[in-house]
N, C-alpha and C positions, 0 to 999 in steps of 0.2 A: 213880774213873774206870772201874773194871772192872764195876760192877753194872749190868747191863742185861738185860731179859727179852724173849724173843721176843714180837712183837706190840705190846707197850706201849712198848718201848724206854725203860723207866725207868732212870735212871742217876745216879750221883754227878755233881757239877758238873764239866763239861768244856766248854771254849770254845775256838774257833779261828776265825781269819779265812779259813781254807781251806775248801773244800767237805768234807763228811763223806760217806763211802761206807760203808754197812752191807752185808755179804754174809752171808746165812744159808743154808748148804747143807742145812738142814732135817734134820740128823742124819747126812747123808751125809759121805763123805770126798772131798775134792778131790784128784784124781790126774792123772797125765799120760796122758790119754785113758782112757776117753771123757769127754766133757763130761757133767757131772751137773747136774740142775736145782738152782737156788738162787734165793732171793729177794734182789733187790738194791734198796736204797733210797739215793737220793742227795739230800743237802741242799746246794744251791749257795749260797743266801743272796744278798745284794746286793753283797757284796765290800767294803762299808764298815763293816759291823757284825759282831759275833761270831755264829758259829753254835754252838748248844748241842745236845747229844744228845737233849734232850727236844723239840727243834723237829721239826715234821713234814717229810717229804721234799717238795721243791718242784721237783725236776729229773727224777727217774726213780723209779718205784715199781712194779716188775713182776718177771717171771721172767727169768732168764738161764741159759744153759748155760755152765758154767765148768770150766776145767781148768788144771793147771800147765803152763807153757810154758817154752821155753828149752832150751839144751843143757847146757853145764857149769854154768850157773846153777842147775840143778835140785838140785845137790849143796849149795847154800848154805842156811842156815837161813831166810833171808827169801826166800820164793818169789816168782815172777812168775806172773801169771795171764792167760789169754786167755779172753774170754767173748763169747757171742753174745746179743743181745737177743731175748727170746722173748715170744710171746703166752701167754695162759693155757693154751692147748692145747699149749704147748711147740714151736710152729712159729716159725721165724725171722721177725722183723719189723724193718724199718728204724726206728731211733730216734735222736733227738738225745741226745747226752751232753755235759753241761757246755758247751753253746754250740757244740759242733763239729758240722759238717754230718752229717745223719742217714745212718746205715749200720747194718749188722747186726754187724760184727766189730770188736772192741775189745781193748785190752790194759790191764792194770793192771801197770805195770812197777815193781818194788820196788828202788830203788837200794840196793845193799849194798856191793859192792866200791868203788863210787864214793861216798866219804864226803862229797864236796861236794854230792851229790844233784842237781847241775845240769848235768853234762857233756852228757847227751843233749839236754835242751831248748836248751842254748846252741848246740850244733852245728846242731840243726834250725832254730833261729831265724836263725843265720848263713846257712844255705842259703836260707831264704825271703827274707831281705832281699837276697840275691844274685839273686833272680828265679826260684827253683826251688821246686817243691812239696817239702815235707817234712812228716812227721807232726805234726799239732797236738797239743799236750800241755796238761794242766792238773794242777797239784799238788792232792792231796787227802790226807786222813787216813782210813785204813781201820780199820774195826772188823769182826772176823771172829767168827762165832758158833761155839761148840764144839758137841759132840753133844747137850748138854743145853739148848742154846738161849741160853747166856749169851755175851754179846759181850765180846771182849777187844781192846784196842788193838793194832794191828798196824803202826803207823808211817806214814811219809810214802811215798806212792805217786804215780806218774804215770799218770793216765788218758790214754790216747793212741790215735791211729788206727793200726790195722794197715795195713801196706803192701798195697794192693789196687787192682785196676782199678776205677775208679769216676769218675764225672764230677767229684767233689769230691776225689779222691785222685790216682791215676795215670790221667790223663784220656786214654785211648786207646780205639780202637774195640773193640767186643766181637766176637770171632770166632765165627761160627756154624758148625755142623757142615757146612753147605752151602757155606761159603766156601772153595772148593778150586781157584780159578783166579784169575789176575790180573784186577783189582788187589786184590780183597778178601782174598785169601790172604796178602797182604803185611803184614797187621796187624789187630789189635794183639796183641803178645806181651809178657808180663812174665816175666822170668827172673832167676835169682840164681846167684851163685857162693857156695856155703856148704857146711856139713856136710850129708851126705845122711842123711835119716832114713827109717825104715821107711814105705813108702807113697809116697815121693817118686819122681817119674819124671824122668829126666835123660838127657842124651846127652853124649858126648865128641866134640870136634871132631877133625879130622885131626891137629892139633898137640897134642892132649891136654888142651884146656881143657874142664872139666866144668861144664855148665850145667843148672840145675834148672828145670823148667817150673813156673811159678806160675799163669799164666793164658794160654791154657787149661791146666787142670791135670788130671793123671791121665788117665782114659779120656775126658775131654772133648775132648782134642785128637785130630784125625784123623791117619791115616798120611800123607796128602798134606801136611797142615800141618806135621807133624814133619819130613818130608823137605824142605819149603821152608825152614823156619827153620834147619835144620842146614846146608843148602847155603849159606844166607846167611852164616852164621858161618865156614864153611870158605872161602868166597870172600873174606870180609873179612880173615881171617888170611893167606890166600895173597897178597892184595894188600899187606897191611901188611908182611909179611916178604919180599916179592918185590923184584926189582931196580928196578921202577918205582914203588916205594911212594910217592914224592913227587909223582908225576904226578897232576894234578887230574882226569884222565879215567880213568886205569887204576889209580890208587893207592887208598889206604885211605879217602880223602875221599869216594869213591863210597858208602861204607857207614857211616861214623862221623860223628856230629855233633860236630865238633871243640870247639865252645864248651862243650857239656855235659861233655865229657871234661876240658877245662881246669879248669872250676869244681869238678868232682868231685875231681880230683887236688889242686887247691890247698887245698880245705877239709880233706881228709884229711891233707895234708902239713902244714898249719898245726897240726893237732891231733896230728901224729905218731901216727896211728892204725895200729898194726901189723897190724890185721886187714884193712885196705883191700886190695882186689884178691885176697883169699884167702878171707875169710868175710864174711857179711853185706853182700855187694856186689850191688846190684840194678841192673838195666838194663831198658830197654823199647824196643820198636820199634812205632811206630804205622803205620797203613796209608799206603802211598806216602810213607814218611818214613824217615829214617836212624836208626840205632841211637843211643840216648841213654843216658847213664849216670845212675844215681840211681833212687830217692831215697836220700840218705845214711842210714846206719843204724848204731846201736850204737857209742857212744863212751864206754862205761863205763871201758874200759881205755886210753883215749887221754889226751892232755894231761897227761903226766907221771904217769900212774896205772898204771905197769907192774905186771902181776900178780905178778911175781916179784921186785919191789923191786930190779931191776937198775939202775933210774934211767933216765930219758929226757932226755938233755941238750937244752936249748933250741936248741943249735947243730947244724948239719948237715942235709943232705937225706936223707930216709928212703926215699921211695917211687919214686925214679927208675929202679930196676931191677925194678919190679913188672910184672905181666902187662900186655902191650901198651905200657906206658910205656917199657919197655926198648928198644923200636923207635922209638916216637914221638920219643924224645929225639934221634934221629939226623936229624930233620927240623927245620932251622933255623926254618922258618915256625911250626911248632908251639911250639917253645921261645920264640919271639918273642911268640906269642899268650899263653903263660903269663905272661910279664913284663908285657905290656900289661894283661892282665886283673887281675893282682894289684895293679898300681899304681892301676887304676880303683877296685877294691874298697877299697883303703886310703884313698882320698880320700873315701869315703863310708861304706858300711855296715860296713866292717871297720876304721874309724878307732879309735884308742885310746878316744876319747870314746864312740863307739857301743858298743864291746865292754864298756866299763866300765858304761855305763848298763844294759845287759842283765843283767850280773852283779848290780848293785845292786838291780835290780827283783826278781830271784830272792831275793836276801838279805832284802829287806823282806817279800816274800810268805811266806818260811819262818820269820820271826821267831817264836820260841816253838815252832813245829812241829818244827823241826830238833832242838831240845833234847829234845822228847818222843820223837822217833824214836830218838835215841841213848840214852835211858833204856831204851827197849824193846830196842834192839840195841846194847849197850855195847861198841862196837868202836873208839871214839876212843882213840888212844894205846895200843891193844892190838895187839901183833904176832900174826900167824897163820901157818899153813903157806903161805898164798899171799903174805902180806906179812910176811916175817921181820924186817924193820926196823920199829921202832915208828913209826907215823904220828903226826901232830900230835895233841895231847891235847885240843884244843877245836875246835868247829865254826868259829869265827871264824878260827882259825889255819889250818884246812884251806882255807877260801875265800881267805885272804890268800896262801897258797902257790900256789893255782891262778892267782890274778891275777898274781903275780910271774912265774910261769913263762910265762903267755900273753904278757905284754908283753915279756919277754925274747925269746920266740920270734918275735914280730912284728918286734921291733927287729933281730934277727939276719937275718930274711928280707929286711927293708928294705935292710940293708947288703950282702947277698950275692946279691941277685936276679940280678945279671949272670952268676953261676956256676950258676944253677939247671939241674940235669940235664946239666951239662957232662961230656963224657967225660974 
């Protein structure tokens, strides 16, 4: 499986029903900035027959600019990568990847702490069937070339869309530098609550909420636009925490799309995602529209996959004291909306049968590939400094444990919905 040469891609016998991705940095080292040029080839196949390493690429065969991405995940042995699709002259070009709408910015996410390999696609699929955009994903198996041009198996990865303003992603208006008066200055803005990295531009609201500009980003946003969106958040929080917060004219509903907040809260609460409202929390405001929460992001350490093995019981509400929700819970109308929406989701896209069907689809897709992944990264049954208690020793046991926890969680929420976010 390890013998492959740059250019010819000769190899020992390897077959998979998943797409195959080859990345050759042409002797360079992939680092956390800057992106370096690499050759990427993707074999998608028809989905019904096996792909072999000797097969020619049929999905992508060109240059990319690639770098390591992530925060704490950079310390893990299995890295995650961000890449841009490039032309031969190393200029960005929009491209389709594995059937996803064309764009320039993509991610190869390597599940490591999530031994199920499926928590992120499961959460994103649940968001989409609930009526919201979430990043599309495709499983693939990655081969990475070393400095000498020999390719080595690197495991199961998720090719996925980066969260970005785009007609096929977060579909909001593009703010131009000349958009400095109403109504154009009112959108669109894409922001995040997350760890601040070098080069990020952010602001703190009067109440201390830190928001990072994603679009417009950096020096692309004008002073007038900065002032406008900062005033919007200050006014929103003043209304939310003010005495008339429930008033439909003077309260928080002037600023916040309640339905998007309800769905964002419910999905993160279902998953017991500790990072929600603290990290990897995205939101956007389109022109002449209210603030909307989402897209949802980063569920590797959700769904009973606590990084410190403290355990995440399926019982109990986790996020009712979170940013903004700590006040929204005092509005009986908002709490009623949570109940109504959860019941509607459980009758359809969040039913036991629907959730189980998603998991079984992933399980079928990863048959064989998951076993190869854990041969490369032998962490099944092995404790670590992040997981001091020994996890299940087989992939099937990992998936079974995830299913048991999810259905216990849904059952508990069914039985205790009347108490959701009750003081």
